[in-house]
DRENDO-1510 file (C-alpha; in Angstrom, 1 decimal, always signed):
<recs>
REC; n; res; u; v; w
REC; 1; MET; +0.0; +0.0; +0.0 .
REC; 2; THR; +1.4; +3.4; -1.0 .
REC; 3; THR; +1.4; +5.8; +1.9 .
REC; 4; PRO; +0.8; +9.6; +1.4 .
REC; 5; ASP; +4.5; +10.4; +2.0 .
REC; 6; ALA; +6.0; +7.6; +0.0 .
REC; 7; PRO; +8.9; +9.0; -2.1 .
REC; 8; LEU; +8.7; +9.0; -5.9 .
REC; 9; ARG; +11.1; +6.4; -7.1 .
REC; 10; ARG; +9.8; +6.4; -10.7 .
REC; 11; ALA; +7.0; +7.9; -12.8 .
REC; 12; LEU; +3.6; +6.7; -11.9 .
REC; 13; PRO; +2.6; +3.7; -14.1 .
REC; 14; ILE; -0.1; +4.1; -16.6 .
REC; 15; LEU; -3.1; +1.8; -16.3 .
REC; 16; SER; -3.7; -0.7; -19.1 .
REC; 17; THR; -6.4; -0.2; -21.6 .
REC; 18; GLU; -8.3; -3.1; -20.1 .
REC; 19; LYS; -8.2; -1.6; -16.6 .
REC; 20; ILE; -9.2; +1.8; -17.8 .
REC; 21; GLY; -12.1; +0.1; -19.6 .
REC; 22; GLY; -13.2; -1.2; -16.2 .
REC; 23; LEU; -13.5; +2.2; -14.7 .
REC; 24; LYS; -16.7; +4.2; -14.5 .
REC; 25; PRO; -16.9; +6.1; -17.8 .
REC; 26; GLU; -17.0; +9.4; -16.0 .
REC; 27; LEU; -13.7; +8.6; -14.3 .
REC; 28; ALA; -12.1; +7.3; -17.5 .
REC; 29; ASP; -12.9; +10.6; -19.2 .
REC; 30; VAL; -10.0; +12.7; -18.1 .
REC; 31; ILE; -11.7; +16.1; -18.8 .
REC; 32; GLU; -14.8; +17.4; -17.1 .
REC; 33; TYR; -16.1; +20.9; -17.3 .
REC; 34; ARG; -16.9; +22.2; -13.8 .
REC; 35; LYS; -18.0; +25.7; -12.7 .
REC; 36; SER; -14.5; +26.6; -11.6 .
REC; 37; GLY; -12.9; +25.4; -14.7 .
REC; 38; LEU; -12.2; +22.7; -17.3 .
REC; 39; SER; -11.0; +19.9; -15.0 .
REC; 40; LEU; -8.1; +17.7; -16.0 .
REC; 41; ASN; -7.9; +14.4; -14.1 .
REC; 42; TRP; -5.4; +12.1; -15.7 .
REC; 43; ILE; -4.3; +10.6; -12.4 .
REC; 44; VAL; -6.7; +8.5; -10.2 .
REC; 45; GLY; -6.3; +6.9; -6.8 .
REC; 46; CYS; -5.7; +8.5; -3.4 .
REC; 47; PRO; -4.6; +7.1; +0.0 .
REC; 48; LEU; -6.4; +10.0; +1.9 .
REC; 49; GLU; -9.6; +8.5; +3.1 .
REC; 50; CYS; -11.8; +11.6; +3.6 .
REC; 51; GLY; -15.3; +10.2; +4.2 .
REC; 52; TYR; -17.1; +12.8; +2.2 .
REC; 53; CYS; -14.8; +12.6; -0.9 .
REC; 54; VAL; -16.4; +12.9; -4.3 .
REC; 55; ARG; -14.5; +9.8; -5.3 .
REC; 56; HIS; -17.5; +7.9; -3.9 .
REC; 57; LEU; -19.4; +9.3; -6.9 .
REC; 58; PHE; -16.9; +7.6; -9.3 .
REC; 59; ASP; -16.9; +4.2; -7.5 .
REC; 60; ASN; -13.1; +4.4; -6.9 .
REC; 61; PHE; -12.9; +5.3; -3.3 .
REC; 62; GLU; -11.1; +2.0; -2.7 .
REC; 63; MET; -8.4; +2.8; -5.3 .
REC; 64; LYS; -5.7; +4.0; -2.9 .
REC; 65; VAL; -2.6; +3.9; -5.1 .
REC; 66; PRO; -2.4; +6.7; -7.7 .
REC; 67; ARG; -2.1; +5.6; -11.3 .
REC; 68; ARG; -2.1; +7.6; -14.5 .
REC; 69; LEU; -4.6; +7.1; -17.3 .
REC; 70; MET; -2.2; +8.5; -19.8 .
REC; 71; SER; +1.1; +10.3; -20.0 .
REC; 72; ASP; +1.5; +13.9; -18.8 .
REC; 73; GLU; +2.1; +15.0; -22.4 .
REC; 74; GLU; -1.0; +13.4; -23.7 .
REC; 75; ALA; -3.0; +14.9; -20.8 .
REC; 76; VAL; -1.8; +18.4; -21.8 .
REC; 77; ALA; -2.7; +17.7; -25.5 .
REC; 78; ARG; -6.2; +16.5; -24.5 .
REC; 79; LEU; -6.7; +19.7; -22.5 .
REC; 80; VAL; -5.6; +22.3; -25.0 .
REC; 81; GLY; -7.2; +20.4; -27.8 .
REC; 82; HIS; -10.6; +20.2; -26.1 .
REC; 83; PRO; -13.4; +21.9; -27.9 .
REC; 84; TYR; -14.3; +23.9; -24.8 .
REC; 85; PHE; -10.7; +25.1; -24.2 .
REC; 86; ARG; -10.1; +28.8; -25.0 .
REC; 87; PRO; -6.4; +29.9; -24.7 .
REC; 88; HIS; -6.0; +32.6; -22.0 .
REC; 89; LYS; -9.6; +32.5; -21.1 .
REC; 90; THR; -11.0; +29.1; -19.9 .
REC; 91; PRO; -10.2; +28.5; -16.2 .
REC; 92; VAL; -8.5; +25.1; -15.6 .
REC; 93; GLN; -8.4; +22.8; -12.6 .
REC; 94; LEU; -5.9; +20.0; -12.1 .
REC; 95; LEU; -6.8; +16.7; -10.3 .
REC; 96; ASN; -9.7; +18.0; -8.3 .
REC; 97; ARG; -11.8; +14.8; -8.2 .
REC; 98; ALA; -9.7; +11.6; -7.9 .
REC; 99; THR; -6.5; +12.3; -6.0 .
REC; 100; ASP; -4.6; +15.0; -4.1 .
REC; 101; PRO; -2.2; +16.9; -6.5 .
REC; 102; MET; +0.4; +17.5; -3.8 .
REC; 103; LEU; +1.0; +13.9; -2.8 .
REC; 104; PRO; +4.7; +13.2; -3.3 .
REC; 105; ILE; +4.1; +10.5; -5.9 .
REC; 106; VAL; +1.7; +12.8; -7.8 .
REC; 107; LYS; +3.1; +16.3; -7.7 .
REC; 108; PRO; +6.0; +15.7; -10.1 .
REC; 109; HIS; +3.4; +15.0; -12.8 .
REC; 110; VAL; +1.4; +18.1; -11.8 .
REC; 111; PHE; +4.6; +20.2; -12.1 .
REC; 112; ASN; +5.2; +18.6; -15.6 .
REC; 113; VAL; +1.7; +19.6; -16.8 .
REC; 114; LEU; +2.0; +23.1; -15.3 .
REC; 115; ARG; +5.4; +23.5; -17.0 .
REC; 116; ALA; +4.1; +22.3; -20.4 .
REC; 117; LEU; +1.1; +24.7; -20.2 .
REC; 118; ASP; +3.3; +27.6; -19.1 .
REC; 119; GLU; +5.8; +27.0; -21.9 .
REC; 120; GLN; +3.0; +27.5; -24.4 .
REC; 121; GLY; +2.6; +31.0; -23.0 .
REC; 122; LEU; -0.9; +30.4; -21.7 .
REC; 123; THR; -2.2; +32.8; -19.2 .
REC; 124; ASN; -5.3; +30.9; -18.2 .
REC; 125; HIS; -6.3; +30.6; -14.5 .
REC; 126; VAL; -5.1; +27.2; -13.2 .
REC; 127; LEU; -6.5; +26.0; -9.9 .
REC; 128; ILE; -4.9; +23.3; -7.7 .
REC; 129; ILE; -6.8; +22.1; -4.6 .
REC; 130; THR; -4.9; +20.2; -1.8 .
REC; 131; ARG; -5.0; +19.3; +1.8 .
REC; 132; TRP; -1.6; +17.7; +1.9 .
REC; 133; ARG; +1.9; +18.9; +2.7 .
REC; 134; VAL; +3.5; +21.7; +0.7 .
REC; 135; THR; +7.2; +22.5; +1.1 .
REC; 136; PRO; +9.2; +25.7; +0.4 .
REC; 137; GLU; +10.8; +23.7; -2.4 .
REC; 138; ASP; +7.3; +23.1; -3.9 .
REC; 139; CYS; +6.7; +26.9; -3.6 .
REC; 140; ALA; +9.8; +27.6; -5.6 .
REC; 141; ILE; +8.6; +25.5; -8.4 .
REC; 142; LEU; +5.1; +27.0; -8.3 .
REC; 143; ASN; +6.7; +30.5; -8.4 .
REC; 144; SER; +8.7; +29.5; -11.5 .
REC; 145; PHE; +5.8; +29.5; -13.9 .
REC; 146; THR; +5.7; +32.9; -15.6 .
REC; 147; HIS; +2.5; +33.0; -17.6 .
REC; 148; LEU; -0.2; +30.9; -15.9 .
REC; 149; ARG; -2.4; +32.6; -13.3 .
REC; 150; LEU; -1.9; +29.9; -10.7 .
REC; 151; THR; -3.9; +29.5; -7.5 .
REC; 152; VAL; -3.4; +26.8; -4.8 .
REC; 153; LEU; -6.5; +26.3; -2.7 .
REC; 154; VAL; -5.8; +24.7; +0.6 .
REC; 155; THR; -8.7; +22.6; +1.9 .
REC; 156; HIS; -9.1; +23.0; +5.7 .
REC; 157; SER; -12.1; +21.7; +7.6 .
REC; 158; ASN; -11.0; +21.4; +11.2 .
REC; 159; ILE; -13.2; +18.3; +11.5 .
REC; 160; ALA; -11.9; +16.3; +14.5 .
REC; 161; ASN; -13.6; +13.0; +13.8 .
REC; 162; PRO; -10.9; +10.8; +12.2 .
REC; 163; ALA; -13.5; +8.5; +10.7 .
REC; 164; ILE; -14.8; +11.3; +8.6 .
REC; 165; GLU; -11.6; +13.3; +8.2 .
REC; 166; PRO; -8.5; +11.1; +8.8 .
REC; 167; VAL; -6.1; +13.8; +7.6 .
REC; 168; ASP; -5.1; +16.1; +10.5 .
REC; 169; SER; -6.2; +19.6; +9.6 .
REC; 170; THR; -2.9; +21.0; +11.0 .
REC; 171; ILE; -1.2; +19.6; +7.9 .
REC; 172; ALA; -3.3; +21.9; +5.7 .
REC; 173; ALA; -2.8; +24.8; +8.1 .
REC; 174; ARG; +1.0; +24.5; +7.8 .
REC; 175; SER; +0.8; +24.2; +4.1 .
REC; 176; LEU; -1.3; +27.3; +3.9 .
REC; 177; ARG; +1.2; +29.3; +5.9 .
REC; 178; THR; +4.1; +28.0; +3.9 .
REC; 179; LEU; +2.4; +28.8; +0.6 .
REC; 180; TYR; +1.4; +32.3; +1.7 .
REC; 181; GLU; +4.9; +33.1; +3.1 .
REC; 182; HIS; +6.6; +32.1; -0.2 .
REC; 183; ALA; +4.0; +33.3; -2.7 .
REC; 184; GLU; +5.4; +35.5; -5.5 .
REC; 185; ARG; +3.8; +34.6; -8.8 .
REC; 186; TYR; +1.1; +32.3; -7.5 .
REC; 187; ARG; -1.7; +33.0; -5.1 .
REC; 188; THR; -3.1; +30.9; -2.2 .
REC; 189; VAL; -6.7; +30.6; -1.0 .
REC; 190; LEU; -8.0; +29.1; +2.3 .
REC; 191; TYR; -10.7; +26.7; +1.2 .
REC; 192; TRP; -12.7; +26.4; +4.4 .
REC; 193; ARG; -14.8; +23.3; +3.6 .
REC; 194; PRO; -16.9; +21.3; +4.1 .
REC; 195; ILE; -18.7; +23.2; +6.9 .
REC; 196; VAL; -21.3; +21.0; +8.6 .
REC; 197; PRO; -23.5; +22.3; +11.4 .
REC; 198; GLY; -22.6; +20.7; +14.7 .
REC; 199; LEU; -19.5; +19.1; +13.4 .
REC; 200; ASN; -17.1; +22.0; +12.6 .
REC; 201; ASP; -18.9; +25.3; +13.0 .
REC; 202; SER; -18.3; +26.0; +16.7 .
REC; 203; THR; -17.0; +29.3; +17.9 .
REC; 204; ALA; -13.6; +27.7; +18.2 .
REC; 205; ASP; -13.8; +26.4; +14.6 .
REC; 206; ILE; -14.8; +29.9; +13.3 .
REC; 207; GLU; -11.9; +31.5; +15.3 .
REC; 208; ARG; -9.5; +29.0; +13.8 .
REC; 209; ALA; -10.7; +29.9; +10.3 .
REC; 210; ARG; -10.4; +33.6; +11.2 .
REC; 211; GLU; -6.7; +33.1; +12.2 .
REC; 212; LEU; -5.9; +31.2; +9.1 .
REC; 213; SER; -7.6; +33.7; +6.8 .
REC; 214; ARG; -4.7; +36.1; +7.7 .
REC; 215; HIS; -2.4; +33.6; +5.9 .
REC; 216; ALA; -4.2; +33.6; +2.6 .
REC; 217; HIS; -4.9; +36.0; -0.3 .
REC; 218; ALA; -8.6; +35.1; +0.1 .
REC; 219; THR; -10.9; +32.8; +2.0 .
REC; 220; VAL; -13.7; +30.8; +0.4 .
REC; 221; PHE; -16.2; +29.0; +2.7 .
REC; 222; THR; -18.7; +26.4; +1.5 .
REC; 223; GLY; -20.8; +23.4; +2.6 .
REC; 224; LEU; -21.0; +19.7; +2.0 .
REC; 225; PHE; -21.8; +17.7; -1.1 .
REC; 226; PHE; -24.0; +14.9; +0.4 .
REC; 227; ARG; -25.0; +12.7; -2.5 .
REC; 228; GLU; -26.6; +9.2; -2.2 .
REC; 229; GLU; -23.2; +7.5; -2.7 .
REC; 230; ILE; -21.7; +9.5; +0.2 .
REC; 231; ALA; -24.7; +8.9; +2.4 .
REC; 232; SER; -24.4; +5.1; +1.7 .
REC; 233; TYR; -20.7; +5.2; +2.8 .
REC; 234; TYR; -21.6; +7.0; +6.0 .
REC; 235; LYS; -24.3; +4.5; +6.8 .
REC; 236; ALA; -22.1; +1.5; +6.0 .
REC; 237; HIS; -19.4; +2.8; +8.3 .
REC; 238; GLY; -21.6; +4.0; +11.2 .
REC; 239; LEU; -20.7; +7.6; +10.7 .
REC; 240; PRO; -23.0; +10.3; +12.1 .
REC; 241; ILE; -25.4; +11.3; +9.3 .
REC; 242; PRO; -25.3; +15.1; +8.9 .
REC; 243; TYR; -28.6; +15.5; +7.0 .
REC; 244; ASP; -31.8; +13.6; +6.7 .
REC; 245; GLU; -31.7; +13.9; +2.9 .
REC; 246; THR; -29.3; +14.1; +0.1 .
REC; 247; ALA; -29.0; +16.9; -2.5 .
REC; 248; ARG; -27.6; +17.6; -6.0 .
REC; 249; ARG; -26.1; +20.9; -4.8 .
REC; 250; LYS; -23.9; +21.7; -1.8 .
REC; 251; ILE; -25.7; +22.0; +1.5 .
REC; 252; MET; -25.0; +25.1; +3.5 .
REC; 253; PRO; -27.8; +25.9; +5.9 .
REC; 254; GLU; -28.8; +29.5; +6.5 .
REC; 255; VAL; -28.1; +29.4; +10.2 .
REC; 256; ALA; -24.6; +28.1; +9.7 .
REC; 257; GLU; -23.8; +30.8; +7.1 .
REC; 258; GLN; -25.2; +33.5; +9.3 .
REC; 259; ARG; -23.1; +32.5; +12.3 .
REC; 260; ILE; -20.0; +32.8; +10.0 .
REC; 261; LEU; -21.1; +36.1; +8.6 .
REC; 262; ASP; -21.9; +37.5; +12.0 .
REC; 263; ALA; -18.4; +36.6; +13.2 .
REC; 264; PHE; -16.9; +38.0; +10.1 .
REC; 265; GLN; -18.8; +41.3; +10.2 .
REC; 266; GLN; -18.2; +41.9; +13.9 .
REC; 267; ASP; -14.5; +41.3; +13.8 .
REC; 268; GLY; -12.3; +43.4; +11.5 .
REC; 269; THR; -9.4; +41.0; +11.7 .
REC; 270; TRP; -10.6; +38.6; +9.0 .
REC; 271; GLY; -9.0; +38.3; +5.6 .
REC; 272; ALA; -11.3; +38.8; +2.6 .
REC; 273; LEU; -14.1; +36.2; +2.7 .
REC; 274; PHE; -16.1; +34.9; -0.3 .
REC; 275; ARG; -19.0; +32.5; -0.9 .
REC; 276; LYS; -17.8; +31.3; -4.3 .
REC; 277; THR; -14.5; +29.8; -5.4 .
REC; 278; SER; -14.1; +32.0; -8.5 .
REC; 279; CYS; -14.8; +35.1; -6.5 .
REC; 280; GLY; -11.9; +34.3; -4.1 .
REC; 281; VAL; -9.6; +33.3; -6.9 .
REC; 282; ALA; -10.3; +36.4; -8.9 .
REC; 283; TYR; -9.8; +38.7; -5.9 .
REC; 284; ALA; -6.5; +37.0; -5.1 .
REC; 285; HIS; -5.3; +37.9; -8.6 .
REC; 286; GLY; -6.8; +41.4; -8.5 .
REC; 287; GLU; -9.2; +40.6; -11.3 .
REC; 288; ALA; -13.0; +40.6; -11.8 .
REC; 289; ASP; -14.8; +37.3; -11.2 .
REC; 290; TYR; -14.7; +35.2; -14.4 .
REC; 291; ASN; -18.0; +33.5; -13.5 .
REC; 292; GLY; -19.9; +36.8; -13.6 .
REC; 293; HIS; -21.4; +36.4; -10.1 .
REC; 294; PHE; -21.9; +40.2; -9.9 .
REC; 295; GLY; -25.2; +39.6; -11.6 .
REC; 296; VAL; -26.4; +37.9; -8.4 .
REC; 297; ARG; -26.0; +41.0; -6.3 .
REC; 298; GLU; -26.8; +39.5; -2.9 .
REC; 299; LEU; -23.7; +37.4; -3.3 .
REC; 300; CYS; -21.6; +40.5; -3.2 .
REC; 301; ASP; -22.7; +41.8; +0.2 .
REC; 302; ILE; -19.5; +40.5; +1.9 .
REC; 303; CYS; -17.1; +41.4; -0.8 .
REC; 304; PRO; -14.4; +44.1; -0.4 .
REC; 305; GLU; -15.4; +47.4; -2.1 .
REC; 306; ASP; -12.5; +47.4; -4.5 .
REC; 307; GLN; -13.5; +43.9; -5.7 .
REC; 308; ILE; -17.1; +45.0; -6.2 .
REC; 309; ALA; -15.8; +47.9; -8.3 .
REC; 310; ARG; -13.7; +45.5; -10.4 .
REC; 311; CYS; -16.5; +43.1; -11.0 .
REC; 312; GLN; -19.0; +45.9; -11.8 .
REC; 313; ALA; -16.6; +47.4; -14.4 .
REC; 314; ALA; -16.1; +44.1; -16.1 .
REC; 315; TRP; -19.8; +42.9; -16.0 .
REC; 316; VAL; -21.5; +43.6; -19.3 .
REC; 317; LYS; -24.9; +42.3; -20.2 .
REC; 318; PRO; -24.3; +40.3; -23.5 .
REC; 319; ASP; -26.3; +40.8; -26.7 .
REC; 320; PRO; -29.2; +38.4; -26.6 .
REC; 321; VAL; -28.9; +37.8; -30.3 .
REC; 322; ILE; -25.3; +36.6; -30.0 .
REC; 323; VAL; -26.0; +34.6; -26.8 .
REC; 324; THR; -29.0; +32.9; -28.5 .
REC; 325; ALA; -26.9; +32.0; -31.6 .
REC; 326; GLU; -24.1; +30.5; -29.4 .
REC; 327; ALA; -26.6; +28.6; -27.2 .
REC; 328; ARG; -28.5; +27.2; -30.1 .
REC; 329; ALA; -25.2; +26.0; -31.6 .
REC; 330; LEU; -24.6; +24.1; -28.4 .
REC; 331; GLY; -28.0; +22.5; -28.5 .
REC; 332; ALA; -30.2; +24.8; -26.4 .
REC; 333; THR; -33.9; +24.4; -26.8 .
REC; 334; GLY; -36.8; +26.8; -25.9 .
REC; 335; VAL; -36.4; +30.5; -25.3 .
REC; 336; VAL; -32.9; +31.8; -24.5 .
REC; 337; GLU; -33.2; +34.6; -22.0 .
REC; 338; VAL; -30.7; +37.3; -20.9 .
REC; 339; ASN; -31.9; +39.0; -17.8 .
REC; 340; ASP; -30.2; +41.3; -15.3 .
REC; 341; ARG; -28.9; +38.3; -13.3 .
REC; 342; ALA; -28.1; +35.5; -15.8 .
REC; 343; ILE; -28.4; +33.9; -19.1 .
REC; 344; VAL; -31.3; +31.3; -18.8 .
REC; 345; VAL; -31.4; +28.3; -21.1 .
REC; 346; GLU; -33.1; +25.0; -21.5 .
REC; 347; GLY; -31.7; +21.7; -22.9 .
REC; 348; LEU; -28.0; +22.3; -22.0 .
REC; 349; ASP; -26.1; +20.2; -19.5 .
REC; 350; GLU; -23.5; +21.8; -17.2 .
REC; 351; PRO; -20.5; +21.8; -19.6 .
REC; 352; PRO; -22.0; +23.9; -22.4 .
REC; 353; ARG; -23.6; +26.2; -19.8 .
REC; 354; TYR; -20.1; +26.8; -18.2 .
REC; 355; PHE; -18.7; +27.3; -21.7 .
REC; 356; LEU; -21.2; +30.1; -22.2 .
REC; 357; GLN; -20.7; +31.4; -18.7 .
REC; 358; HIS; -16.9; +31.7; -19.0 .
REC; 359; GLY; -17.2; +33.0; -22.6 .
REC; 360; PHE; -19.5; +35.9; -21.6 .
REC; 361; GLY; -18.4; +36.4; -18.0 .
REC; 362; TYR; -22.0; +36.2; -17.2 .
REC; 363; GLN; -23.9; +33.6; -15.1 .
REC; 364; CYS; -25.7; +30.9; -17.1 .
REC; 365; HIS; -28.6; +29.0; -15.4 .
REC; 366; ASP; -30.8; +26.1; -16.4 .
REC; 367; ARG; -34.4; +27.2; -16.3 .
REC; 368; THR; -35.4; +23.8; -14.8 .
REC; 369; LYS; -33.0; +24.1; -11.9 .
REC; 370; PRO; -33.5; +27.8; -10.8 .
REC; 371; HIS; -31.2; +29.6; -8.4 .
REC; 372; HIS; -33.1; +31.0; -5.5 .
REC; 373; HIS; -32.7; +34.4; -3.8 .
REC; 374; ARG; -29.9; +34.3; -1.2 .
REC; 375; ARG; -29.4; +30.6; -1.5 .
REC; 376; HIS; -26.6; +31.2; -4.0 .
REC; 377; GLY; -27.1; +27.9; -5.9 .
REC; 378; ARG; -27.1; +25.8; -2.8 .
REC; 379; ALA; -29.4; +23.0; -1.8 .
REC; 380; PRO; -32.8; +23.9; -0.2 .
REC; 381; ILE; -31.9; +22.0; +3.0 .
REC; 382; GLY; -31.7; +24.4; +6.0 .
REC; 383; TRP; -33.4; +27.3; +4.2 .
REC; 384; THR; -36.8; +28.7; +5.0 .
REC; 385; ALA; -39.6; +29.1; +2.5 .
REC; 386; GLU; -39.3; +32.9; +2.5 .
REC; 387; ASN; -35.9; +32.5; +0.8 .
REC; 388; GLY; -37.8; +31.6; -2.3 .
REC; 389; PRO; -37.6; +32.2; -6.0 .
REC; 390; THR; -35.1; +34.5; -7.6 .
REC; 391; PRO; -36.7; +37.9; -8.1 .
REC; 392; ALA; -37.5; +38.7; -11.7 .
</recs>
């Protein structure tokens, strides 16, 4: 069994075609378009046994030893050749669903891919999410990339139950401080997640996050993905069930959010705090949010004034004729609407919606899955009825 700190003696082996064929199709497909970027996942397998990991959704939680699905070179070619990839524009994520990119046996391959992208002169945002150890030597490599807008998001939960969170959160805390101390060209974000009421939202937990926020260029807080597959794992292992039901979207109850915001607003010693990943990443780089969240104005009530000004200046309502033509080309059906909050479409899955969203810098929503006022695209669990439909 490979341990998290096992040294890299050779390049990670590549799975055979037969073994790749036995993987869930969604896992075997190395590129997935997510809201925070076009996600490249050419390595699968992780020894970190976080109970809530999205690997449950891909039926590979028991795959503990990282393996490549292809060479680093082919992974780069697949990414830049993808029909949804736009040079200098499309945000990119590396290894955010099937392993931790800073595991010692994984990170040399991550650095190879970063170097290959940087050598092409690409200036795209690139996001790396880790909860593992980052050294000053790693920081020197991360600082060496001269074109990419690179952000390292450090996941810190402060969950003390080792059956749910086996990785001691002090590891992430040390990595965050190391990254922040050595940051030159890259930026680092405290990824405070998943926040679960009664588990890690105590006054002490919030105080811990406040202290850590001073060692990051931005802090993003968010809730828990609690899908059926994750709920089944919890039940099978006798873990405390956090919610009575599962949901497609992240669960962040209103009371939990308000406790955090009350602490944030009453205490002037926090770093900049954001509800959305792209908002924190954009702020860290001194840019407007590439997801166009400014259209959802109630999201911005905790943002720094200078960031609101950046986003307002960059936020331009797109021409409905142009939007309709692009949406139709992607397969949209029904009326394509451009209102003061978002582009609203029918018949498009998430990838083409994100393609439109990143292309126009304007939110793009599915009419059948509406975003509700103040809920910010989260699950309805823990929200009262008066926080109802988005205003017209």
